[in-house]
N, C-alpha and C positions, 0 to 999 in steps of 0.2 A: 567340139564345143570350144569356140572362142572369146569366151567371158575371162576377163581380168581385173583385179581391183587395183586402181592406180591412185596417188595422193596429189591434191591440186590446191594451191593457195588462193586464198579470194580476199583481197583487201576489205576492210571495213572502211568504206568511202562513198556510201549512198548512191553508188553506181551500179550499172549492171554488168554482170561477167558471164561470159559464155565459157561452158567446159563441155565436154562429151557427156551425152545422154547416157542416163542409168541410174541404178538406184544409188542413194547416198547410205553408205553403211556406217559413216562415223563422222562425226565433227569436233574439233577442239580449237582451242587458241594455237596462234603459232607458237614454236618453240621458243624463238629468239626474244619475244617479249617486247622489242624494240619498237616497232610498226605494227599499227592495231590491223590484224589480219588473221583469218582461220585457216586452218586446213580441214579438208574435207577428203575422205576416201570414198571413191565411186566405183561400183562393179560396172564395167563397161563392155559392151560387145565390139571386138575387132572385125575389120574386114576379112583377115585371113587368120590363121594360126599363128603367123609370125609376130612376136612381141612388137617389133617396129611397125607393126601394120597401124593403119589410121584407124580410129575408132568410128562407129556408126551413128551418126546423127548428133545433135547438141542440145543443150539446155541453158536457159537464160537464169541467173540467179542474183539475187541482192540480199544483203546483210542489213537488218535493222536492229537498233537497242530496244531493251524494253520500255515501253511507254510510247515510243513512237509509232506512227500511223503504219499500217501494214498496206501496200498497194491492192486496189480493188481486185478481187480475182486471181489474187497470187495465192500459192498454197504453200503453208508452213511444211518445211521438211525436216528440219534439225534445230537444236539450241544448244549452246555451249556456255560454260562460266569463263570468264576471263578477270579473276580478282573480284573487284565489288561489281564488274559489269556482266551483263548478259545480253549474248548476241543471238540472233533469231535468224535463220536462214528460209528464204523463200522463194519458190520456183515462179517466174512470171508466165503467163499465157501469152501467145504468141501476139495478140491485141495490144499489149502493155509494151513490148519490147520496141526499144528505140535503136536505130542504126547508130553504131558508134564509128 
């Protein structure tokens, strides 16, 4: 079994961000509190048992604030509190993904 949990940072910037494919197991605001971003922990599948191995596949995510429109066809994945703000993580379907 080559599954591992890794942490990724995603900026709160209305853009799309690609991280390895996998189940999001936790999301929270970033610890430094300076720039708006969240941390997500993802259970990923690695190509080989070696921890330095590349993850298999990817997923494109975006973060939106409460009250902002969610992209059509996007799937809600997680929510976290950031002081008075609340961030919502959405996974975008391939049809909504923009090349960066």
